[in-house]
C-alpha positions in Angstrom: -0.5 -23.5 62.7 -0.6 -27.3 62.3 -2.6 -28.8 59.3 -4.9 -30.6 61.7 -5.8 -27.4 63.5 -6.4 -25.7 60.3 -8.7 -28.5 59.2 -10.7 -28.3 62.5 -11.1 -24.6 62.0 -12.3 -25.0 58.5 -15.0 -27.6 59.5 -16.4 -25.1 61.9 -16.6 -22.0 59.7 -19.6 -22.7 57.4 -23.0 -22.5 59.0 -25.5 -24.0 56.6 -28.6 -22.6 58.4 -27.3 -19.1 57.6 -27.6 -19.9 53.9 -30.7 -22.1 53.7 -33.0 -19.4 55.1 -32.3 -17.2 52.0 -32.9 -20.0 49.4 -36.1 -20.1 47.3 -37.4 -23.6 47.4 -33.8 -24.8 47.8 -32.5 -22.9 45.0 -30.1 -19.9 45.0 -30.9 -16.7 42.9 -28.5 -17.5 40.1 -30.9 -19.3 37.6 -28.5 -20.1 34.8 -31.3 -21.3 32.4 -33.0 -18.0 33.0 -29.9 -16.0 32.3 -29.1 -17.9 29.1 -32.7 -17.7 27.9 -32.9 -14.0 28.6 -29.8 -13.3 26.7 -31.0 -15.3 23.8 -34.4 -13.7 23.8 -33.0 -10.2 23.7 -30.6 -10.3 20.8 -30.5 -7.6 18.0 -32.4 -4.9 20.0 -33.5 -2.0 17.8 -32.5 1.5 18.5 -36.0 2.5 19.8 -35.9 -0.1 22.4 -32.4 0.7 23.4 -33.2 4.4 23.9 -36.2 3.6 25.9 -34.0 1.5 28.2 -31.4 4.3 28.4 -34.2 6.8 29.3 -35.2 4.5 32.2 -31.6 4.5 33.4 -31.4 8.2 33.2 -34.5 8.4 35.4 -32.4 6.4 38.0 -34.5 3.3 37.8 -32.9 -0.1 38.1 -33.1 -2.2 35.0 -34.8 -5.5 34.7 -32.8 -8.5 33.5 -34.5 -8.4 30.1 -33.4 -4.8 29.7 -29.8 -5.4 30.7 -29.6 -8.4 28.3 -30.7 -6.0 25.4 -27.9 -3.6 26.2 -25.4 -6.4 26.4 -26.5 -7.6 23.0 -26.2 -4.2 21.3 -24.0 -4.4 18.1 -24.6 -0.7 17.0 -21.6 1.4 17.8 -23.6 4.5 17.5 -25.8 3.3 20.3 -22.8 2.4 22.4 -21.6 6.0 22.1 -25.1 7.0 23.4 -24.8 4.6 26.3 -21.3 5.8 27.2 -22.6 9.3 27.3 -25.6 8.3 29.4 -23.4 6.5 31.9 -21.5 9.7 32.6 -24.7 11.8 32.8 -26.1 9.3 35.4 -22.9 9.3 37.5 -22.8 13.2 37.6 -26.6 13.4 38.3 -26.2 11.1 41.3 -22.6 11.6 42.5 -21.4 14.8 40.8 -17.9 15.5 39.6 -16.2 14.0 42.7 -14.2 10.7 42.6 -13.8 8.9 45.9 -10.2 7.9 46.5 -8.8 5.1 48.7 -5.9 2.7 49.1 -5.8 -1.1 49.3 -3.9 -2.4 52.2 -3.1 -6.2 52.2 -2.7 -7.4 55.8 -2.3 -11.1 55.3 -1.9 -13.5 52.4 -2.1 -16.8 54.5 -4.9 -18.7 52.8 -6.5 -22.2 52.9 -8.1 -21.9 49.5 -6.8 -23.1 46.1 -8.3 -20.6 43.6 -6.4 -21.5 40.4 -6.3 -17.8 39.2 -4.8 -16.4 42.5 -1.2 -15.9 43.5 -2.2 -16.3 47.1 -3.6 -19.9 46.6 -2.7 -22.3 49.3 -0.5 -24.5 47.0 1.5 -21.7 45.3 5.0 -22.5 46.7 6.4 -19.4 45.0 4.3 -17.0 47.0 6.1 -15.4 50.0 3.6 -15.8 52.9 3.3 -12.9 55.4 0.8 -11.7 58.0 1.4 -8.3 59.5 1.9 -8.0 63.2 0.1 -5.1 64.8 3.3 -3.1 64.9 4.1 -3.8 61.2 0.6 -2.8 60.4 0.9 0.5 62.3 4.1 1.3 60.2 2.0 0.6 57.0 -0.7 2.9 58.2 1.6 5.7 59.0 3.1 5.4 55.5 -0.3 5.7 53.9 -1.4 8.5 56.1 1.8 10.4 55.4 0.9 10.3 51.7 -2.5 11.8 52.3 -4.8 8.8 52.5 -8.0 8.8 54.5 -9.7 5.7 53.4 -8.5 2.1 53.2 -9.8 -1.2 51.9 -8.1 -3.8 54.2 -7.6 -7.2 52.5 -7.2 -10.5 54.2 -6.7 -14.1 53.1 -8.9 -16.9 54.5 -7.1 -18.5 57.3 -7.5 -19.2 61.0 -4.7 -16.8 61.9 -6.5 -14.0 60.3 -10.0 -14.7 61.7 -12.5 -12.2 62.8 -10.6 -11.4 66.1 -7.4 -10.6 64.1 -9.5 -8.5 61.7 -11.0 -6.6 64.6 -7.7 -5.8 66.2 -6.2 -4.6 62.8 -9.2 -2.3 62.3 -8.6 -0.8 65.7 -5.0 -0.1 64.8 -6.0 1.5 61.6 -8.4 4.0 63.3 -6.0 4.6 66.2 -2.9 5.5 64.3 -2.4 9.3 63.8 0.3 11.2 62.0 0.3 15.0 62.5 -3.0 16.2 60.8 -3.5 12.8 59.2 -5.5 9.7 60.1 -7.6 6.9 58.6 -11.2 7.8 58.9 -12.8 4.8 57.2 -11.6 1.2 56.7 -13.5 -1.1 54.4 -12.8 -4.7 54.5 -12.3 -7.3 51.7 -12.3 -10.7 53.5 -13.7 -14.2 53.4 -17.4 -14.7 54.0 -18.3 -14.7 57.6 -21.1 -15.7 59.9 -23.6 -13.3 61.2 -22.1 -13.4 64.6 -18.6 -12.6 63.3 -19.9 -9.7 61.3 -21.5 -8.3 64.4 -18.2 -8.2 66.0 -16.8 -6.1 63.1 -19.8 -3.8 63.2 -18.9 -3.0 66.8 -15.3 -2.1 65.8 -16.5 0.2 63.1 -16.1 -1.7 59.8 -16.8 0.4 56.7 -18.1 -1.4 53.5 -17.8 -5.2 53.7 -16.7 -6.4 50.3 -16.9 -10.0 49.0 -16.6 -10.8 45.3 -18.3 -13.9 43.9 -15.6 -14.1 41.4 -17.8 -16.0 38.9 -21.6 -16.6 39.1 -21.5 -19.7 36.8 -21.8 -22.7 39.2 -19.7 -25.2 37.2 -17.0 -22.8 36.5 -16.9 -21.7 40.2 -16.6 -25.4 41.2 -13.7 -26.1 38.7 -11.7 -22.9 39.7 -12.2 -23.4 43.5 -11.4 -27.1 44.0 -10.4 -27.0 47.7 -10.8 -24.9 50.8 -13.8 -23.1 52.3 -14.2 -21.1 49.1 -15.2 -24.3 47.3 -18.7 -23.7 48.9 -20.4 -21.5 46.2 -23.5 -20.7 48.4 -21.6 -19.8 51.5 -19.9 -17.1 49.5 -22.9 -16.2 47.4 -25.0 -15.3 50.5 -22.1 -13.6 52.5 -23.5 -10.1 51.9 -27.0 -11.2 52.9 -25.5 -12.2 56.3 -23.7 -8.9 56.4 -26.9 -7.0 56.0 -28.6 -9.2 58.6 -25.8 -8.4 61.0 -26.3 -4.7 60.5 -23.3 -4.1 58.4 -25.5 -2.4 55.7 -22.8 -1.1 53.3 -21.7 -4.1 51.2 -19.8 -4.4 47.9 -20.3 -7.1 45.3 -18.1 -7.9 42.3 -17.1 -10.4 39.6 -13.6 -11.2 38.3 -14.0 -10.8 34.6 -12.0 -13.4 32.6 -13.2 -16.4 34.4 -16.4 -16.9 32.5 -18.5 -15.2 29.8 -18.7 -11.5 30.5 -22.4 -11.1 29.6 -23.3 -13.9 32.0 -21.3 -12.3 34.8 -23.0 -8.9 34.3 -26.3 -10.6 34.5 -25.1 -12.3 37.7 -24.2 -9.0 39.3 -27.6 -7.6 38.4 -29.4 -10.7 39.9 -27.4 -10.4 43.0 -28.4 -6.7 43.4 -32.1 -7.6 42.8 -32.0 -10.4 45.5 -30.4 -8.0 48.0 -32.9 -5.4 47.3 -35.8 -7.9 47.5 -34.7 -9.3 50.9 -33.6 -6.0 52.5 -36.3 -3.5 51.8 -34.8 -2.0 48.6 -31.2 -1.7 49.9 -28.8 -3.3 47.5 -25.0 -3.1 47.2 -23.3 0.2 48.2 -20.6 -0.6 45.4 -20.1 -2.9 42.4 -16.6 -3.8 41.3 -15.5 -5.4 38.0 -11.9 -6.3 38.1 -10.3 -8.1 35.2 -8.1 -11.1 35.9 -4.5 -10.1 35.9 -1.2 -12.2 35.8 0.1 -13.5 39.1 3.3 -15.2 40.2 3.3 -18.8 39.2 -0.3 -18.7 38.0 -0.5 -19.8 34.4 -4.3 -19.9 34.3 -4.4 -16.1 34.2 -2.8 -16.2 30.7 -4.7 -19.0 29.1 -8.4 -18.4 30.1 -10.7 -18.4 27.0 -12.8 -15.7 28.6 -10.2 -12.8 28.8 -11.9 -9.5 28.3 -10.4 -7.0 25.9 -10.3 -3.2 26.5 -13.3 -2.3 24.3 -15.4 -4.9 25.8 -14.4 -3.9 29.3 -15.6 -0.4 28.7 -18.9 -1.7 27.4 -19.5 -4.1 30.4 -18.7 -1.2 32.8 -21.3 1.0 31.0 -24.0 -1.7 31.2 -23.5 -2.1 34.8 -23.7 1.7 35.3 -27.0 1.9 33.3 -28.3 -1.3 35.1 -27.9 -0.1 38.6 -27.7 3.7 38.1 -27.6 4.7 41.8 -24.9 2.4 43.0 -21.2 3.2 43.4 -18.7 1.7 41.0 -15.1 0.9 41.7 -12.4 1.0 39.1 -9.0 -0.4 40.6 -5.4 0.0 39.8 -5.5 -3.5 38.2 -6.1 -1.4 35.1 -3.4 0.7 33.6 -3.7 4.5 33.7 -4.8 4.9 30.1 -7.7 2.4 30.5 -8.8 4.1 33.7 -8.8 7.5 32.0 -10.8 5.9 29.1 -13.4 4.1 31.3 -13.8 6.6 34.2 -16.1 8.9 32.2 -18.8 6.3 31.7 -19.8 6.3 35.4 -17.0 5.5 37.9 -17.4 6.8 41.4 -14.4 5.4 43.2 -10.7 4.5 42.4 -7.7 3.5 44.3 -4.5 5.4 44.0 -0.9 5.2 45.1 -1.6 1.4 45.4 0.8 -1.3 46.5 -0.6 -4.7 47.1 2.5 -6.5 48.5 2.3 -7.4 52.2 4.2 -4.8 54.2 5.5 -2.9 51.2 4.1 0.6 51.7 6.5 1.3 54.6 9.5 -0.3 52.7 8.3 1.4 49.4 9.0 -1.8 47.3 7.3 -3.8 44.7 7.7 -7.5 45.8 5.9 -9.6 43.2 6.1 -12.8 45.4 4.0 -11.0 48.0 1.3 -9.7 45.6 -2.0 -11.4 44.7 -1.5 -10.2 41.1 0.4 -7.6 39.2 -1.0 -4.0 39.2 -1.5 -2.0 36.0 -1.3 1.5 37.4 1.6 2.4 39.6 1.1 6.2 39.7 1.5 7.8 43.1 -1.4 9.2 44.9 -0.3 12.7 44.1 0.1 11.9 40.4 -3.5 10.3 40.4 -5.0 13.2 42.2 -3.3 15.7 39.8 -4.6 13.8 36.8 -8.1 13.7 38.1 -8.0 17.6 38.7 -6.9 18.0 35.1 -10.1 16.1 34.1 -12.1 18.6 36.3 -12.6 15.8 38.9 -12.1 16.4 42.6 -10.5 13.5 44.5 -12.7 13.1 47.5 -11.3 11.8 50.9 -14.7 12.4 52.6 -15.9 10.0 55.1 -18.5 12.2 56.7 -21.6 10.3 55.3 -20.7 7.1 57.2 -20.0 8.9 60.5 -23.2 10.7 60.2 -25.2 7.5 59.6 -25.7 7.9 55.9 -25.6 4.2 55.1 -27.9 1.4 54.3 -31.6 2.7 53.7 -30.5 6.3 54.2 -27.8 6.3 51.5 -29.9 4.2 49.1 -32.8 6.6 49.4 -30.8 9.7 48.6 -28.8 7.8 45.7 -32.1 6.8 44.1 -33.2 10.4 44.3 -30.0 11.6 42.7 -29.0 13.6 45.7 -25.7 12.1 46.8 -23.7 15.0 45.4 -25.7 17.6 47.2 -24.6 16.2 50.5 -21.1 15.0 49.5 -19.6 17.6 47.2 -19.2 20.2 49.9 -17.4 17.7 52.0 -15.3 16.6 49.0 -14.1 20.2 48.5 -13.2 20.3 52.3 -11.2 17.1 52.3 -9.6 18.0 49.0 -8.4 21.2 50.5 -6.9 19.3 53.4 -5.0 17.2 50.9 -3.8 20.2 49.0 -2.4 21.9 52.2 -0.8 18.9 53.8 0.4 16.6 51.0 0.1 17.9 47.5 2.9 18.8 45.1 3.0 22.3 43.9 1.5 21.4 40.6 -1.3 19.6 42.1 -1.9 22.4 44.6 -2.2 25.1 41.8 -4.5 22.9 39.7 -6.5 21.8 42.8 -7.1 25.3 44.1 -8.5 26.4 40.7 -10.8 23.4 40.7 -12.1 24.3 44.2 -12.9 27.7 43.1 -15.0 26.2 40.1 -16.8 23.8 42.4 -17.6 26.4 45.0 -19.1 28.6 42.2 -21.3 25.5 41.2 -22.7 24.9 44.6 -26.5 25.3 44.7 -27.1 28.5 46.6 -25.3 31.3 48.5 -25.8 29.9 52.0 -24.1 26.7 51.2 -21.3 28.4 49.3 -20.7 30.7 52.2 -20.8 27.8 54.7 -18.1 26.0 52.6 -16.0 29.2 52.4 -16.1 29.6 56.2 -15.0 26.0 56.8 -12.3 26.3 54.2 -10.9 29.4 56.1 -10.9 27.3 59.3 -8.9 24.5 57.5 -6.4 27.0 56.2 -6.0 28.2 59.8 -5.1 24.6 60.9 -8.3 22.8 61.8 -9.0 19.4 60.3 -11.8 16.9 59.7 -14.6 19.5 59.3 -17.7 18.5 57.6 -21.4 19.2 56.9 
């Protein structure tokens, strides 16, 4: 596409009126003075106060900014151990011992933006550009399905060639592609901010969660790191998920890229984002929160020299504070992190991970690692089966369940059961069923043996004879060849 046509498209994308309606007297919800003042006012919290805050989290109540600031400022390692334990308790109270599993699928890396930390930035001449045709996409989907995947997060650059119409067509392909017993049952989307009208198009197609990360909530840092392109507009991005909720796409995912600015500020930004969504949409906040750390990328020196890089111990702490701050929301830990970090951080409250991931464009079907086609370099290259097996060794069922979404358990419905700590009562039976599908159709012998033992344990732990018998009956039907059974 010619440069003039791209420029004309860019000029038409942003609709200021769809941002201004959400502002408070012309201001967005990231009040930096308030964040800095709150962090300063809550230094050196004592143990009694920290334990009172932890108790509130354990009661599944969202924390206020002052309380989150106190947790962030904790310097007592004994108290951090208590927070780690509380994070795990909260996760199991709400979500049980299941870990939702998915794969990222990069569909296009064409992009008009110039994010200085991104391998896909427009002016990176060493990046190999690629947008999948629908037939190429179908081959990628087949490869993922043949490994056992049921859930995707489909990722797109911001470019007129990958506009809402292209995204809608690719979602249709994802849902229509079948391989024997296998299929994709839910496709989430990570893409550029869209208008309400465009999001309504994706809702009709059956989009899962719509995910947009602010990257950094600090206004000046955002401006400096996003010098050109549509992404240079901070508020168009900041209110992207408000527009999603308005359009009826009521499962949304927020996130910050840690390493761009001060980690405590970014955690506070994520909390304020959650609060504003809940305030404006009847108590419904983000379905998931993500916290990726910046990773190296091809021809992207900024990723190595930022003064705000987050070390492993700090990373565990910030994840824990997010878990305690929004105890009922899902939390995603991606394969950016190496396996040993994921195993270290998962117990403090993680609900979702990707596995068997490959973030090159068109590289699942070719089974290659092509760094010039990747946005950044992955840390965890385990196969799906290896990751599922390792989870089972930790007594965690890898859940491929998508029943909740197809039964309308989204938005208000999901948030209500999450805040009451009842997600696991609905989802664990279905996690067992989809786990059994995986063991029968795709697992290695080692994974199958460990997994079947874990299923027996989880059936015994189900609350009541009626639900246990129902699950056993459905498992028998799955073993006889039926698939996609759920409660």
